[in-house]
Backbone bond lengths (Angstrom), bond angles and torsions (degrees), N, CA, C in turn:
res aa  C-N    CA-C-N  psi(-1)  N-CA   C-N-CA  omega(-1)  CA-C   N-CA-C  phi
1 M - - - 1.469 - - 1.524 109.29 -
2 T 1.285 115.26 121.15 1.470 119.92 -177.14 1.510 110.07 -83.57
3 Q 1.338 115.71 142.92 1.462 121.26 178.83 1.521 109.29 -95.62
4 R 1.344 116.52 142.48 1.452 121.44 177.74 1.517 110.05 -74.93
5 K 1.307 114.46 138.41 1.455 119.33 178.15 1.519 108.83 -80.72
6 S 1.306 115.94 135.58 1.469 120.67 179.00 1.520 109.44 -77.23
7 T 1.295 115.23 137.81 1.470 120.15 -179.00 1.516 112.70 -80.18
8 G 1.328 118.62 -10.83 1.466 121.31 179.68 1.504 113.58 86.77
9 T 1.336 118.82 -4.60 1.460 122.34 178.48 1.514 109.30 -117.43
10 K 1.334 115.49 144.74 1.453 120.95 -179.44 1.517 110.14 -96.55
11 S 1.317 116.26 154.31 1.452 121.05 177.51 1.516 109.50 -74.65
12 T 1.329 114.55 170.75 1.458 119.13 -177.77 1.521 112.65 -70.10
13 R 1.335 118.24 -18.95 1.454 121.22 -179.44 1.525 112.26 -95.10
14 A 1.342 118.48 2.57 1.461 121.19 -178.71 1.524 109.70 -83.09
15 F 1.319 115.79 160.28 1.454 121.39 177.34 1.524 109.99 -80.35
16 R 1.329 116.10 149.79 1.458 122.73 178.68 1.523 110.13 -115.84
17 T 1.308 114.49 140.61 1.463 117.69 169.81 1.523 108.40 -75.60
18 I 1.308 116.32 174.98 1.466 118.61 -177.17 1.523 111.34 -67.06
19 S 1.342 116.93 -33.56 1.460 119.21 178.09 1.525 110.96 -71.32
20 E 1.343 117.07 -39.59 1.460 120.04 178.11 1.525 111.26 -67.37
21 A 1.339 117.40 -39.37 1.460 120.68 177.67 1.521 111.03 -65.58
22 A 1.336 116.77 -39.03 1.466 120.10 178.93 1.520 110.94 -65.30
23 D 1.348 117.56 -40.38 1.464 120.17 178.02 1.526 111.84 -65.71
24 E 1.322 116.60 -40.88 1.461 119.89 -178.69 1.518 111.79 -67.94
25 L 1.325 117.05 -37.81 1.460 121.44 -178.02 1.526 112.91 -91.04
26 D 1.334 117.51 -2.58 1.471 122.65 -178.22 1.529 110.54 57.55
27 L 1.321 114.87 50.52 1.459 122.35 178.95 1.521 109.21 -132.08
28 Q 1.314 115.51 167.76 1.453 121.40 174.21 1.528 109.82 -88.84
29 A 1.321 115.67 152.20 1.464 119.71 -178.08 1.525 111.60 -63.07
30 H 1.341 117.17 -36.88 1.473 118.57 -179.21 1.531 110.78 -69.03
31 V 1.352 118.13 -24.45 1.463 120.13 176.38 1.524 109.82 -68.73
32 L 1.336 116.86 -39.51 1.461 119.54 177.65 1.523 110.81 -63.58
33 R 1.345 117.16 -40.47 1.470 119.40 178.14 1.527 110.76 -65.07
34 F 1.345 116.83 -38.64 1.467 120.20 -179.79 1.528 110.86 -66.95
35 W 1.325 117.23 -43.04 1.466 120.10 178.90 1.524 111.04 -66.80
36 E 1.318 116.79 -30.33 1.460 119.68 177.19 1.517 111.45 -64.60
37 S 1.348 116.10 -30.94 1.466 119.53 178.29 1.520 112.37 -79.64
38 K 1.339 117.63 -20.71 1.462 121.14 -178.41 1.527 112.71 -95.56
39 F 1.315 116.77 -28.11 1.458 120.42 -177.48 1.526 108.16 -121.53
40 S 1.311 114.66 111.06 1.472 119.55 -175.42 1.523 112.53 -70.37
41 D 1.346 118.19 -14.67 1.461 120.11 -179.97 1.531 112.12 -76.22
42 I 1.310 118.48 -13.06 1.467 121.41 174.43 1.531 107.00 -84.58
43 Q 1.300 115.90 103.61 1.465 121.23 -176.35 1.530 109.84 -130.50
44 P 1.314 117.99 80.70 1.467 119.09 178.04 1.539 110.38 -73.10
45 M 1.308 113.96 156.99 1.463 119.20 177.06 1.524 108.63 -75.29
46 K 1.331 115.18 136.68 1.456 120.35 -178.79 1.530 109.21 -115.16
47 R 1.291 116.22 130.08 1.459 122.88 178.29 1.524 109.11 -105.64
48 R 1.321 114.80 -171.40 1.460 119.22 179.46 1.523 110.06 -63.15
49 G 1.287 114.30 142.90 1.458 120.10 -178.30 1.517 113.22 83.31
50 G 1.324 118.17 4.13 1.471 121.27 178.28 1.520 114.17 78.75
51 R 1.325 117.67 15.95 1.462 119.88 178.40 1.521 110.19 -71.44
52 R 1.334 115.57 134.63 1.459 122.09 -177.94 1.524 109.45 -101.06
53 F 1.331 115.31 139.89 1.465 122.57 175.29 1.527 107.36 -128.26
54 Y 1.329 114.32 118.82 1.462 120.63 -175.41 1.525 109.83 -94.92
55 R 1.324 115.07 131.71 1.459 121.74 176.98 1.537 109.47 -79.46
56 P 1.332 118.32 164.56 1.478 119.48 176.00 1.521 112.62 -58.79
57 E 1.344 116.95 -34.36 1.470 119.32 177.96 1.521 110.96 -65.04
58 D 1.355 115.78 -37.47 1.465 118.48 177.59 1.526 111.18 -65.51
59 I 1.330 117.00 -38.42 1.463 120.67 179.74 1.530 110.13 -63.88
60 E 1.322 116.68 -44.31 1.467 120.18 -179.93 1.526 111.21 -65.49
61 F 1.336 116.63 -38.76 1.467 120.05 179.22 1.528 110.35 -66.21
62 I 1.327 117.01 -43.87 1.477 119.96 -179.49 1.527 110.40 -67.01
63 R 1.326 117.00 -34.50 1.468 119.14 177.69 1.532 110.22 -64.97
64 G 1.336 117.14 -38.17 1.465 119.40 175.22 1.519 112.14 -65.96
65 I 1.331 116.88 -38.38 1.476 120.64 176.14 1.525 110.29 -62.00
66 K 1.321 116.78 -39.18 1.465 120.74 179.79 1.525 111.12 -64.82
67 V 1.325 117.03 -39.28 1.470 120.06 178.18 1.528 110.57 -63.18
68 L 1.328 116.92 -43.52 1.462 120.18 -177.19 1.527 111.99 -69.91
69 L 1.326 117.01 -37.15 1.466 120.19 -176.34 1.525 112.28 -86.03
70 H 1.319 118.00 -46.77 1.465 120.45 -172.89 1.521 112.49 -89.05
71 R 1.332 117.71 -42.67 1.468 119.39 -175.39 1.525 111.47 -84.53
72 E 1.338 117.13 -48.18 1.467 120.33 -177.48 1.517 112.89 -91.05
73 K 1.320 118.21 -4.85 1.468 124.05 172.55 1.532 113.16 60.24
74 H 1.350 117.08 39.04 1.457 120.17 174.91 1.522 109.60 -84.66
75 P 1.324 118.80 143.10 1.471 120.03 174.28 1.529 110.93 -70.92
76 I 1.321 114.31 162.47 1.467 119.47 -176.53 1.525 111.19 -62.94
77 K 1.329 117.40 -35.96 1.460 119.76 -179.22 1.527 111.57 -64.03
78 D 1.341 116.41 -38.90 1.472 119.13 179.44 1.528 111.14 -68.51
79 V 1.317 117.35 -36.86 1.458 120.40 178.63 1.531 110.28 -67.75
80 Q 1.342 117.15 -39.64 1.460 120.78 176.82 1.532 110.73 -62.26
81 K 1.343 116.28 -39.88 1.457 119.93 178.28 1.522 110.91 -67.31
82 L 1.337 116.56 -38.82 1.463 120.45 178.31 1.527 111.44 -62.56
83 I 1.325 116.77 -38.20 1.470 120.21 179.31 1.526 110.47 -68.60
84 R 1.329 116.82 -36.57 1.462 119.34 178.95 1.525 111.60 -67.70
85 I 1.333 117.01 -34.11 1.464 120.17 -177.06 1.527 111.06 -82.21
86 R 1.332 117.09 -50.01 1.462 121.09 -173.52 1.525 113.41 -96.26
87 G 1.317 116.53 -15.40 1.454 119.13 -179.80 1.520 112.33 91.86
88 P 1.327 117.73 158.08 1.475 120.99 -179.01 1.521 113.40 -68.33
89 Q 1.327 117.05 -19.88 1.462 119.00 -178.81 1.532 111.49 -65.37
90 S 1.340 117.39 -32.67 1.460 120.05 178.85 1.518 111.16 -64.57
91 V 1.334 117.46 -39.50 1.467 121.14 177.33 1.527 110.32 -69.12
92 M 1.320 116.22 -37.52 1.458 120.45 178.22 1.529 111.19 -64.94
93 D 1.343 116.96 -40.21 1.468 120.75 177.41 1.522 111.18 -65.60
94 L 1.320 116.04 -36.36 1.459 119.62 177.13 1.522 111.19 -62.86
95 G 1.328 116.11 -45.69 1.461 119.07 178.34 1.517 112.60 -64.75
96 R 1.339 117.15 -36.57 1.468 120.39 179.28 1.526 110.95 -67.14
97 S 1.347 116.91 -40.47 1.462 119.94 179.63 1.526 111.47 -66.34
98 V 1.329 117.22 -36.96 1.468 119.93 178.02 1.522 110.51 -66.61
99 E 1.321 116.45 -38.21 1.465 119.92 178.88 1.526 110.81 -65.94
100 Q 1.318 117.72 -42.85 1.454 120.53 179.79 1.523 111.76 -67.61
101 A 1.328 116.94 -34.28 1.469 119.69 179.22 1.518 111.91 -70.49
102 S 1.328 117.35 -27.69 1.461 120.24 -178.40 1.523 112.91 -80.13
103 K 1.331 117.89 -14.02 1.455 120.35 -178.94 1.520 110.32 -78.88
104 P 1.325 117.98 136.31 1.478 119.13 177.75 1.518 111.12 -70.29
105 R 1.316 115.87 144.72 1.455 122.50 -178.80 1.519 109.90 -123.74
106 N 1.315 114.44 151.07 1.447 119.64 173.53 1.524 109.58 -76.86
107 V 1.310 115.42 160.02 1.462 119.29 -178.96 1.525 110.63 -66.46
108 K 1.335 117.53 -32.25 1.459 120.48 -179.53 1.522 111.62 -66.40
109 E 1.345 117.41 -29.12 1.458 120.34 -178.29 1.519 112.49 -82.63
110 T 1.310 117.31 -10.53 1.457 120.96 -177.53 1.512 109.15 -95.83
111 N 1.313 116.34 123.54 1.462 122.62 178.97 1.520 108.24 -93.54
112 L 1.326 116.16 105.66 1.452 120.85 -177.41 1.516 112.73 -87.09
113 V 1.327 118.68 -10.23 1.465 122.29 -179.22 1.521 108.55 -99.00
114 P 1.336 118.78 124.51 1.477 119.67 178.30 1.527 111.28 -62.15
115 K 1.336 115.10 156.79 1.465 120.42 -178.44 1.519 112.45 -66.92
116 R 1.344 116.86 -26.38 1.465 118.57 -176.99 1.516 112.30 -73.39
117 I 1.333 117.84 -13.64 1.462 121.44 179.63 1.521 108.28 -95.98
118 K 1.334 117.45 119.27 1.449 122.41 -178.59 1.520 109.29 -99.61
119 P 1.328 116.89 139.06 1.470 118.61 179.37 1.522 111.14 -70.43
120 V 1.301 116.11 148.56 1.464 122.15 179.19 1.523 107.96 -86.13
121 I 1.339 116.02 118.08 1.467 120.52 -177.90 1.519 110.05 -84.91
122 N 1.323 116.57 -57.68 1.456 120.89 -179.72 1.523 108.61 -98.35
123 K 1.279 115.24 91.93 1.456 120.23 -178.99 1.516 109.61 -81.74
124 P 1.326 119.46 125.72 1.460 120.38 -178.54 1.521 111.26 -64.31
125 K 1.342 114.24 141.74 1.454 119.96 -179.76 1.525 109.08 -84.39
126 M 1.290 114.02 137.78 1.450 120.60 -179.42 1.517 108.86 -93.94
127 T 1.338 116.05 121.58 1.454 120.02 178.82 1.522 109.24 -83.09
128 P 1.324 116.87 134.72 1.476 118.55 -179.14 1.514 110.94 -68.60
129 T 1.268 115.96 136.01 1.466 121.90 179.00 1.519 109.59 -93.46
130 K 1.347 113.93 153.46 1.456 119.00 179.64 1.521 109.76 -73.52
131 P 1.315 115.31 146.70 1.474 117.47 179.38 1.504 111.30 -64.65
132 V 1.287 116.10 140.14 1.463 122.03 -179.16 1.504 108.52 -84.12
133 S 1.323 115.96 129.02 1.458 120.22 179.34 1.515 110.06 -70.40
134 K 1.305 114.85 148.97 1.448 119.99 -178.43 1.525 109.97 -71.00
135 P 1.303 119.03 143.25 1.466 121.31 179.21 1.512 111.16 -67.22
136 T 1.307 115.51 140.01 1.456 121.27 178.27 1.510 110.33 -103.56
137 A 1.346 114.57 -176.63 1.461 119.32 -174.35 1.507 112.41 -68.11
138 Y 1.383 117.06 -29.19 1.448 119.01 -177.61 1.521 112.57 -85.91
139 D 1.343 119.37 2.31 1.456 122.66 179.16 1.514 112.12 -98.11
140 D 1.327 117.07 27.50 1.459 119.59 -176.72 1.515 111.52 -65.73
141 D 1.316 116.70 -45.67 1.465 120.42 -174.15 1.514 112.89 -111.88
142 I 1.344 119.87 13.78 1.460 122.91 179.74 1.513 108.48 -124.13
143 V 1.322 118.00 128.29 1.457 123.15 178.29 1.510 108.40 -96.71
144 R 1.329 116.94 120.84 1.447 121.42 -178.64 1.520 110.01 -98.91
145 R 1.305 116.40 146.45 1.455 120.78 175.06 1.511 109.89 -75.53
146 P 1.333 118.10 138.65 1.467 119.26 -179.30 1.513 111.12 -65.04
147 G 1.326 115.74 137.60 1.453 121.65 177.51 1.501 113.99 91.33
148 V 1.362 118.83 -4.29 1.461 122.01 -178.94 1.518 108.25 -90.97
149 V 1.314 116.27 124.47 1.465 121.83 -178.89 1.511 108.26 -94.44
150 E 1.296 117.34 129.37 1.446 122.36 -177.91 1.529 110.08 -98.70
151 T 1.301 114.66 149.16 1.456 120.57 173.38 1.513 109.95 -97.18
152 Q 1.295 114.63 171.58 1.460 118.92 -178.82 1.518 111.59 -66.90
153 E 1.387 115.70 -28.55 1.457 118.27 -179.05 1.524 111.91 -73.37
154 D 1.384 115.32 -29.96 1.467 118.72 -178.56 1.510 112.99 -74.17
155 R 1.302 115.99 -18.86 1.452 118.17 -175.57 1.522 110.26 -77.65
156 P 1.297 117.56 131.04 1.465 119.44 177.85 1.519 110.87 -73.56
157 A 1.283 113.68 153.63 1.464 118.47 179.06 1.509 109.77 -66.46
158 P 1.328 116.09 141.42 1.470 118.17 178.83 1.507 111.68 -62.42
159 K 1.276 113.58 143.79 1.452 119.18 -178.83 1.511 110.36 -71.55
160 Q 1.303 114.44 138.11 1.454 121.00 177.92 1.522 107.91 -103.60
161 V 1.267 113.59 118.72 1.457 119.34 -178.93 1.502 108.17 -92.78
162 S 1.308 116.36 117.51 1.474 120.87 179.31 1.513 108.74 -84.33
163 R 1.282 112.81 126.00 1.461 118.94 179.14 1.520 109.57 -99.53
164 Q 1.253 115.01 122.37 1.460 120.34 178.63 1.515 109.08 -97.69
165 V 1.313 113.60 123.07 1.461 119.45 -179.58 1.515 107.91 -87.06
166 S 1.271 112.80 119.19 1.462 117.22 179.99 1.511 110.16 -76.68
167 K 1.327 115.56 132.62 1.453 120.05 -179.81 1.514 109.87 -77.18
168 P 1.305 115.17 135.87 1.479 116.64 178.33 1.508 110.51 -65.72
169 E 1.265 114.45 139.31 1.449 119.82 179.17 1.522 110.34 -66.62
170 S 1.298 114.28 139.75 1.481 119.30 -179.67 1.510 109.44 -69.25
171 S 1.309 112.51 122.12 1.465 118.05 -179.14 1.520 108.36 -85.50
172 S 1.265 114.32 116.66 1.481 119.99 179.05 1.511 108.97 -99.91
173 T 1.292 116.78 131.42 1.463 121.79 179.99 1.513 108.93 -71.75
174 P 1.342 116.22 128.18 1.472 117.58 -179.69 1.517 111.50 -64.52
175 K 1.289 113.86 140.09 1.457 119.74 178.56 1.512 109.60 -80.30
176 P 1.293 117.41 139.38 1.473 119.30 179.09 1.513 110.49 -64.98
177 T 1.341 112.22 135.49 1.460 118.14 -179.77 1.505 109.89 -96.30
178 T 1.301 117.61 140.33 1.466 123.14 179.07 1.502 108.79 -85.81
179 P 1.342 118.56 134.55 1.468 120.46 -179.82 1.513 110.69 -64.82
180 A 1.319 113.01 149.98 1.461 119.08 180.00 1.522 109.44 -72.87
181 P 1.281 117.44 145.59 1.484 119.62 179.18 1.518 111.21 -66.69
182 I 1.381 115.73 143.95 1.469 122.22 -178.78 1.510 107.99 -96.65
183 D 1.348 114.99 130.11 1.455 118.39 178.32 1.523 110.12 -81.30
184 N 1.339 116.82 174.23 1.461 122.31 -174.73 1.526 111.84 -65.04
185 E 1.358 116.49 -36.29 1.484 119.26 -177.32 1.522 110.59 -66.63
186 N 1.345 117.46 -46.14 1.464 120.31 178.39 1.517 111.58 -64.98
187 K 1.339 116.48 -35.18 1.459 119.24 179.30 1.516 110.95 -64.91
188 T 1.342 115.59 -39.32 1.463 119.45 179.29 1.530 110.72 -65.95
189 N 1.319 116.80 -41.08 1.470 120.21 178.94 1.524 111.91 -63.72
190 L 1.287 116.84 -39.70 1.467 120.28 179.08 1.514 111.34 -66.23
191 E 1.380 117.03 -39.73 1.460 119.35 179.40 1.529 110.63 -65.59
192 D 1.344 116.94 -39.32 1.467 120.06 177.06 1.516 111.71 -63.22
193 A 1.307 116.10 -41.37 1.472 119.34 178.94 1.512 111.03 -64.82
194 L 1.338 117.86 -36.90 1.464 120.94 179.55 1.509 110.95 -66.85
195 V 1.328 116.66 -38.00 1.463 120.47 178.26 1.523 110.34 -64.43
196 R 1.348 116.92 -42.30 1.466 119.65 -179.63 1.528 111.13 -65.19
197 L 1.306 117.05 -37.09 1.468 120.48 178.97 1.516 111.46 -65.28
198 K 1.351 116.32 -39.32 1.470 120.19 178.51 1.520 110.92 -63.99
199 K 1.372 117.12 -39.19 1.455 120.84 178.33 1.530 111.08 -65.00
200 L 1.331 115.97 -41.97 1.469 119.04 178.98 1.514 111.44 -65.04
201 K 1.338 116.40 -35.66 1.463 120.13 179.60 1.514 110.97 -66.65
202 S 1.341 115.94 -41.87 1.460 118.70 -179.81 1.526 110.88 -66.31
203 R 1.339 118.38 -39.32 1.469 120.85 176.57 1.524 111.77 -63.88
204 W 1.326 116.36 -39.57 1.470 119.58 179.50 1.527 111.78 -65.61
205 Q 1.347 116.35 -36.22 1.454 119.00 178.10 1.517 111.53 -68.25
206 K 1.378 117.39 -38.53 1.458 119.84 176.27 1.521 111.23 -64.88
207 F 1.329 116.61 -37.08 1.467 120.22 -178.50 1.522 112.30 -68.49
208 T 1.297 115.76 -36.46 1.465 119.38 -178.97 1.517 111.28 -81.76
């Protein structure tokens, strides 16, 4: 009779020693002893010599304690109060959910579609539509329904735009205007201004 070779790993329902529990929970052994003194619900089995054996329920409970203390940063007094109000099962469920979330899953086991979305069983068939003809020049002010084929008789005659040639305006040559007569007062003012200009010119020539 052949004996089965041990794989060296324990199942999830097997008991753990304090060193095995510390390795699984990533904690130190003295931390487990300290938490055992603070939380009375941690009750490992003790054998001769004081050796501790932790049940799977103890592992799940301690994992929940670790989440509350290390991850969520709750003080020990608040965690003790939470256990008194909600019971140790709530902490155990927390540790179990964290353990299940940390396990890798295959893509087939992951449901990416929410439950509220129902799959469509009888999907309606889409009938192909006829291609819409491109609009022409005579379709400026008429909206055609897509897929309707027009005949030559239905088409309106193209609009004829009459161009009116504007006649150039007759250019009339301006008539020469005769200057207005200058009265004696304006004539005197102009002569005085001319005299002053001549004086300024003579001074400018002497200066230069």
